[in-house]
C-alpha positions in Angstrom: -33.6 47.0 -28.7 -35.0 49.3 -26.1 -32.8 50.2 -23.1 -35.6 51.8 -21.1 -36.2 48.8 -18.9 -32.5 47.8 -18.2 -31.6 47.9 -14.5 -29.4 50.7 -13.2 -26.3 48.6 -12.1 -24.6 51.5 -10.3 -27.6 52.1 -8.1 -27.9 48.4 -7.4 -24.2 48.1 -6.4 -24.5 51.1 -4.2 -26.5 48.9 -1.8 -24.0 46.9 0.3 -26.4 43.9 0.5 -26.2 43.5 -3.3 -22.4 43.6 -3.6 -20.4 40.4 -4.2 -18.5 39.4 -1.1 -14.8 39.9 -0.9 -12.7 36.8 -0.4 -9.5 36.3 1.5 -7.2 33.3 1.9 -7.4 33.4 5.7 -10.6 33.9 7.7 -11.5 37.4 9.0 -12.1 38.1 12.7 -15.9 37.4 12.2 -15.4 34.2 10.1 -14.2 30.7 10.8 -12.9 27.9 8.6 -15.3 24.9 8.4 -13.1 22.7 6.3 -10.0 22.8 4.1 -9.6 20.3 1.4 -6.4 18.4 1.4 -3.9 20.1 -0.8 -1.9 18.4 -3.5 1.4 17.0 -2.3 4.3 19.1 -3.3 6.1 17.5 -6.2 9.9 17.0 -5.8 12.1 19.3 -7.9 15.2 17.1 -8.2 16.3 14.9 -11.1 17.5 11.3 -11.5 20.1 10.7 -14.2 21.1 7.5 -15.9 23.7 7.2 -18.6 24.2 4.6 -21.3 27.1 2.2 -21.0 29.2 4.2 -23.4 28.1 7.5 -21.9 26.7 8.9 -25.2 23.1 8.9 -24.0 21.8 10.4 -20.8 18.3 9.8 -19.5 17.2 12.6 -17.1 14.0 12.1 -15.2 12.2 15.0 -13.5 10.2 15.5 -10.3 12.4 13.2 -8.2 13.8 13.5 -4.7 17.4 14.5 -4.4 19.9 11.6 -4.1 17.2 9.0 -4.5 18.3 5.5 -5.3 15.7 4.9 -8.0 12.9 7.1 -9.4 9.5 6.8 -7.8 6.0 7.3 -9.4 2.5 7.1 -8.1 -1.1 6.7 -9.4 -1.6 8.3 -12.8 1.8 10.0 -12.7 3.7 11.0 -15.8 7.1 9.7 -16.4 8.7 12.9 -17.6 12.2 13.9 -18.5 14.8 14.6 -21.1 17.0 12.4 -23.3 20.3 14.1 -23.9 22.8 13.0 -26.6 26.5 13.9 -26.6 26.7 13.2 -30.3 23.9 13.5 -32.8 25.7 12.5 -36.0 24.3 9.4 -37.7 21.3 9.2 -35.4 18.2 8.0 -37.2 15.7 7.6 -34.4 15.2 8.5 -30.7 12.5 6.7 -28.7 11.5 6.3 -25.1 9.7 3.3 -23.6 8.1 2.5 -20.3 7.5 -1.1 -19.4 6.0 -3.1 -16.5 5.9 -6.8 -16.1 4.5 -9.3 -13.6 6.4 -12.6 -13.5 5.1 -15.7 -11.6 7.1 -19.0 -11.4 6.3 -22.1 -9.5 9.2 -24.0 -8.1 9.1 -27.8 -8.7 5.7 -27.6 -10.4 7.2 -25.9 -13.4 4.4 -23.4 -14.1 5.1 -19.9 -15.2 3.0 -16.9 -16.1 3.8 -13.3 -17.3 1.5 -10.4 -17.5 2.3 -7.1 -19.3 1.3 -4.3 -17.0 2.6 -1.3 -19.0 4.0 -1.1 -22.5 4.2 2.3 -24.1 6.7 3.6 -26.6 6.9 7.1 -28.0 9.0 8.2 -30.9 10.6 11.6 -30.1 12.4 12.1 -33.3 13.2 10.3 -36.5 15.3 11.3 -39.5 13.5 12.3 -42.7 13.7 15.1 -45.3 12.0 17.6 -43.0 14.1 16.7 -39.9 17.5 15.8 -41.1 19.4 16.7 -37.9 18.7 15.2 -34.5 18.5 17.6 -31.6 20.9 17.1 -28.7 18.0 17.3 -26.2 14.5 15.8 -26.4 11.8 16.2 -23.8 9.1 13.5 -23.2 6.2 12.7 -20.9 4.4 9.4 -20.8 1.4 8.8 -18.5 1.2 5.7 -16.4 -2.1 3.8 -16.7 -4.1 3.1 -13.6 -5.3 -0.4 -14.7 -4.2 -3.3 -16.9 -6.0 -6.3 -18.4 -5.1 -10.0 -18.1 -7.2 -12.8 -19.4 -10.2 -10.6 -20.0 -10.1 -9.2 -16.5 -9.2 -5.6 -15.4 -6.9 -5.0 -12.4 -5.5 -1.9 -10.8 -1.9 -1.3 -11.6 0.0 -3.1 -8.8 3.0 -1.7 -6.9 6.6 -2.7 -7.3 6.9 -6.0 -5.4 8.8 -9.2 -5.1 8.3 -12.2 -2.9 9.3 -15.9 -2.9 8.5 -19.1 -1.1 11.5 -21.3 -0.5 11.2 -25.1 -0.5 9.1 -27.5 -2.6 6.6 -26.5 -3.7 7.6 -22.9 -3.8 7.2 -19.8 -6.0 8.9 -16.6 -7.1 6.8 -13.5 -7.9 8.1 -10.1 -9.1 6.5 -6.9 -10.3 9.0 -4.5 -11.9 8.9 -1.4 -14.0 11.5 0.4 -16.2 12.0 3.4 -18.4 14.4 3.2 -21.4 15.8 5.7 -23.8 16.6 4.2 -27.2 18.9 5.9 -29.7 19.3 4.2 -33.1 22.2 4.6 -35.4 23.0 2.6 -38.6 25.9 0.2 -38.2 28.3 0.1 -41.1 30.7 -2.6 -39.9 29.8 -6.2 -40.9 28.8 -8.3 -37.9 28.3 -12.0 -37.3 24.8 -13.3 -37.7 23.0 -12.1 -34.6 19.2 -12.1 -34.1 19.0 -8.6 -32.7 15.2 -8.7 -32.5 15.5 -11.6 -30.0 17.4 -9.2 -27.8 14.8 -6.5 -28.3 17.3 -4.2 -29.9 18.6 -3.2 -33.3 22.3 -3.4 -34.2 23.8 0.0 -33.5 21.3 0.9 -30.8 22.4 2.8 -27.7 20.2 2.7 -24.6 20.0 4.3 -21.2 17.6 2.3 -19.0 16.7 2.3 -15.3 14.1 0.4 -13.2 11.7 2.7 -11.3 9.5 2.1 -8.3 5.7 2.3 -8.8 4.2 3.2 -5.4 0.5 4.1 -5.5 -0.5 5.9 -2.3 -3.8 5.6 -0.5 -5.3 6.7 2.8 -8.4 5.8 4.8 -11.6 7.9 4.7 -11.9 7.9 8.4 -9.4 8.4 11.2 -8.5 5.9 13.9 -11.1 6.4 16.6 -10.2 7.5 20.1 -9.7 4.6 22.5 -12.8 3.1 24.2 -13.3 4.0 27.8 -13.3 1.3 30.4 -15.9 1.5 33.1 -14.6 1.4 36.7 -18.0 0.2 37.9 -21.3 -1.0 36.5 -19.6 -3.0 33.8 -22.8 -4.3 32.2 -22.2 -6.6 29.2 -18.5 -5.8 29.1 -15.8 -3.6 30.5 -15.8 -1.2 27.6 -18.3 1.5 26.7 -19.8 0.9 23.3 -19.1 3.2 20.4 -20.2 3.2 16.7 -16.6 3.9 15.8 -15.6 0.4 17.1 -16.9 -3.0 15.9 -17.0 -5.9 18.3 -16.2 -9.4 17.1 -17.6 -12.1 19.5 -16.2 -15.6 19.9 -16.4 -18.5 22.4 -13.5 -20.1 24.1 -14.9 -23.5 24.9 -14.2 -25.1 28.3 -13.2 -28.7 28.4 -15.0 -29.4 31.7 -18.8 -29.3 31.8 -18.7 -27.9 35.3 -16.7 -24.8 34.1 -18.6 -22.3 31.8 -17.2 -21.3 28.4 -15.6 -17.8 28.1 -17.2 -15.2 25.9 -14.5 -13.3 24.0 -15.2 -9.8 22.7 -12.5 -8.3 20.4 -13.0 -4.6 19.6 -11.4 -3.1 16.4 -11.9 0.2 14.6 -15.1 -0.2 12.6 -13.6 0.7 9.2 -10.8 -2.0 9.5 -8.7 0.2 7.2 -5.2 0.9 8.7 -2.1 2.8 7.6 1.1 0.9 7.3 2.8 3.7 9.3 0.6 3.4 12.4 0.0 0.7 15.1 -3.4 -0.9 15.1 -5.4 -0.4 18.3 -7.6 -3.0 19.9 -9.5 -3.9 23.0 -10.2 -7.3 24.4 -12.8 -8.4 27.0 -13.3 -11.9 28.3 -16.5 -12.6 30.2 -17.5 -15.7 32.2 -17.8 -17.0 35.8 -15.1 -16.3 38.4 -14.1 -20.0 38.2 -13.5 -19.9 34.4 -11.7 -16.6 34.5 -9.4 -17.9 37.3 -8.6 -21.0 35.1 -7.8 -18.6 32.2 -5.2 -16.5 34.1 -2.3 -18.8 33.2 -3.3 -18.3 29.5 -3.5 -14.5 29.9 -1.5 -12.4 27.4 0.2 -10.6 30.3 0.8 -13.6 32.5 4.4 -14.3 33.5 4.7 -17.6 31.6 8.1 -19.1 32.1 7.9 -20.6 28.6 8.8 -18.5 25.5 5.6 -19.3 23.5 2.7 -17.0 24.0 -0.7 -18.6 24.6 -3.1 -15.7 23.8 -2.0 -13.6 20.8 -3.3 -11.1 18.3 -1.3 -10.7 15.1 -1.4 -9.0 11.8 -0.9 -11.6 9.2 -0.1 -11.3 5.4 -1.0 -14.0 2.9 0.7 -14.0 -0.5 -1.0 -16.3 -3.0 0.4 -17.3 -6.4 -1.9 -19.0 -8.9 0.0 -19.7 -12.1 -2.4 -22.1 -13.8 -5.8 -20.8 -12.4 -7.0 -24.4 -12.3 -8.9 -26.7 -9.9 -7.6 -30.3 -9.4 -9.9 -32.8 -7.7 -12.0 -29.9 -6.3 -9.0 -28.1 -4.9 -7.3 -25.0 -6.4 -3.7 -25.4 -7.5 -2.5 -22.1 -6.0 0.5 -21.8 -3.6 0.7 -19.4 -0.7 2.9 -18.2 2.1 1.8 -16.5 5.4 3.9 -14.0 7.3 3.4 -12.3 10.6 3.9 -8.5 10.0 2.8 -7.3 13.5 2.5 -8.8 17.0 0.0 -7.3 19.5 1.1 -5.8 22.8 -1.4 -6.1 25.7 -2.1 -3.9 28.7 -4.4 -4.8 31.6 -7.5 -2.5 31.4 -9.6 -3.8 34.3 -11.4 -6.8 35.8 -14.0 -8.0 38.3 -15.7 -11.3 39.1 -17.3 -11.6 35.7 -14.7 -10.2 33.2 -11.1 -9.4 32.4 -10.3 -6.6 30.0 -7.2 -5.7 28.0 -6.2 -2.8 25.7 -3.3 -2.7 23.3 -2.0 -2.1 19.8 -0.3 -4.1 17.0 2.9 -2.3 16.0 3.8 -3.1 12.4 7.2 -4.4 11.2 8.4 -1.8 8.6 10.7 -4.4 7.1 7.9 -6.9 6.6 5.3 -4.5 5.1 6.3 -2.2 2.3 3.1 -2.1 0.2 -0.6 -2.6 1.0 -2.5 -5.6 -0.2 -3.5 -6.0 -3.9 -4.6 -8.4 -6.5 -3.0 -8.6 -10.0 -3.6 -11.5 -12.3 -2.4 -14.6 -10.6 -0.8 -12.8 -7.6 -2.8 -11.7 -4.6 -1.6 -10.1 -1.3 -4.1 -9.8 1.5 -4.0 -9.0 5.2 -6.0 -10.2 8.3 -5.9 -10.0 12.0 -5.5 -13.4 13.7 -6.6 -13.9 17.2 -5.6 -17.2 18.8 -5.7 -18.9 22.2 -3.4 -22.0 22.0 -3.1 -23.7 25.4 0.2 -25.3 26.2 0.3 -29.1 26.5 -0.3 -29.0 30.2 -3.2 -26.6 29.8 -5.1 -28.5 27.1 -7.4 -30.0 29.7 -8.7 -26.6 30.5 -9.8 -24.9 27.3 -10.2 -25.9 23.6 -7.8 -23.9 21.3 -9.4 -20.9 19.6 -8.4 -19.4 16.2 -10.3 -16.5 14.6 -9.5 -14.5 11.4 -10.7 -11.0 10.7 -9.9 -9.5 7.2 -8.5 -5.9 7.2 -7.2 -3.5 4.6 -3.9 -1.7 4.7 -3.2 1.7 3.1 0.1 3.6 2.7 -0.7 6.9 4.5 -2.6 7.8 7.6 -5.8 9.8 7.6 -5.2 13.6 7.7 -7.5 16.2 9.3 -9.3 18.8 7.2 -9.4 22.3 8.4 -7.6 24.2 11.1 -8.1 22.5 14.5 -10.5 19.8 13.1 -9.0 16.5 14.1 -5.8 18.1 15.5 -6.5 16.9 19.1 -7.2 13.4 17.7 -4.0 13.5 15.6 -1.9 14.5 18.6 -3.4 11.7 20.7 -2.6 9.0 18.1 1.0 10.1 17.5 1.0 9.9 13.7 4.2 8.7 12.1 6.0 10.0 9.0 4.9 9.0 5.5 6.0 5.5 4.3 9.1 4.8 2.4 8.6 3.3 -1.1 9.6 -0.4 -1.4 13.0 -1.5 -2.7 12.4 -2.8 -6.2 13.3 -6.4 -7.2 17.0 -7.0 -7.6 17.5 -5.9 -11.1 20.6 -4.0 -12.3 19.9 -0.9 -14.4 20.9 -1.5 -17.9 
């Protein structure tokens, strides 16, 4: 091979324009950061320990918060830790198992359904001629799946959850997860006839088991937009300036009297309709009609000094939990059962008015005790959220306007949107007063075995 035509690298590198640029973690004086990708959340460094009933087996789980009540895992996490044995004599096998179950039960109807969400067992050690002595400490790491299958359909792995509907008909629904260390020893003492397989254990088995919380985190792709500006004059079609970041939902509040025009209702919500459980949901409301109709609406206003306790005009965040054990249709109607809960009540502020409109702004603060996880669908259990706007006149006001009820589906996520890059989104973040990250839900009442 001839080297006569090979380039002279030293001469090429001598030219500053041909040199590879030098990189630094922080921008230089003549540089600026355009965007910075979100960094991985720092993993906790604490451990969670659960001992067997006799104290001979210890299950130690890694990457947990200090002094946590139960271990917590997220999407595609690994359940990692160590099984520690105080005595290794006579041990024949050491296993670790993670399990997740969804249980649905109808009250009065008698239907039940169970779905296996996770079932994974790993043998860490077993006695044979090559490994005659069991180690006193065995490490393990089992990956949680992201999906599961039920009746030929694939669903995302749902969070730890429990809910019930009291009364008849009613239901009980639970989603629980656990991790178990299983240490097997031969039992030399004669025992009465016991079907140990029915208990899921072998005679002579020692276990250390604990429930854990599965809490998949999510966040919106877009931030909550800045509030709409209300025009002081020249209102045009409404009192709020239009913006592509906000979507308007239009309804009609019918008037009972033909001589009084209907009221056009415009409800403004962030266009994405994806909201964090840790933040209030902003909204704007504009009502447009004649001065006569708007005057008739004033007693129904959300900020009117109504002497009665019941509110007439409301905006709420509602959660519907649906349980369908049989997945059947009877006489053209599905046999599912559901409950509906209010998890947020809107607070209104007067934004402006004139002879043709009344405008309000506000937000829906969420009840942290009522919403612990976002909506999801898993087998025969579905949790979904919506914004409910209602105008329900009192008995003495029913001769003025016809009741109005409108539903707008929304999606909840666990975390708020976070800004990328230094300064990008910082002003918006400060204006919206972001809250702290959510607290994982309390698991169904199950004592650790």
